C-alpha positions, -999 to +999 in steps of 0.1 A: +007+249+010-027+239+022-040+238-014-011+216-024-019+191+004-056+191-005-047+184-041-024+156-030-052+140-009-076+143-038-051+127-061-046+099-036-083+092-035-085+091-073-055+068-074-073+043-051-103+044-074-081+039-105-062+011-087-095-008-080-104-005-117-070-016-128-068-046-106-103-057-115-094-057-152-062-077-144-081-102-123-106-108-151-079-111-177-059-137-157-091-156-148-100-159-185-065-172-193-068-198-165-102-211-176-090-212-213-059-232-203-079-255-181-102-263-210-075-267-236-045-281-216-056-292-182-022-307-173-003-276-181+022-263-155+014-227-164-020-231-147-003-232-113+017-201-119-014-183-132-034-194-102-008-180-079-007-148-099-045-146-098-045-150-060-020-121-056-040-099-079-073-107-061-056-096-029-045-063-044-080-058-059-096-065-025-073-039-009-083-012-033-119-022-035-125-022+003-113+014+005-134+025-024-165+008-011-161+023+024-152+057+011-122+056+034-087+058+021-053+052+037-039+084+052-015+105+032+017+108+052+036+140+055+072+139+067+108+133+056+128+101+049+155+111+074+130+109+103+118+075+090+154+062+089+161+077+124+131+060+138+144+026+129+181+029+137+193+006+164+223+004+188+240-026+202+231-016+238+194-021+244+192+002+274+209+031+255+186+024+226+155+026+248+166+060+262+175+072+227+143+059+211+118+079+231+128+114+217+129+100+182+095+084+187+080+117+197+097+135+167+084+107+144+048+109+157+049+147+156+061+147+119+036+120+109+004+134+125-010+146+092-008+183+101+012+208+082+031+235+098+044+266+080 
């Protein structure tokens, strides 16, 4: 079980590196398309759409690149979907919800602390 989690974490790190490379390639490709369109057809409406797409892709690239540069990656989360759904269920009565939420919060935090139990 421990080896599986270590493999999962290594795969997550590699995925972040691959993501940074992928988004860099996409940003460069869209940037080239925008400059080509600006030179050939400066009044084209496609330029605005491509610029919006470029801004989105730059944000994604920055997300991945900051993790790769800092050698820190988002944590891998271990847990189950049922606990996640339980964590966000609500009742109509706010007082009852507050009383009910505390045990779920503790169970949620316990299941999401990154430790594996056998």
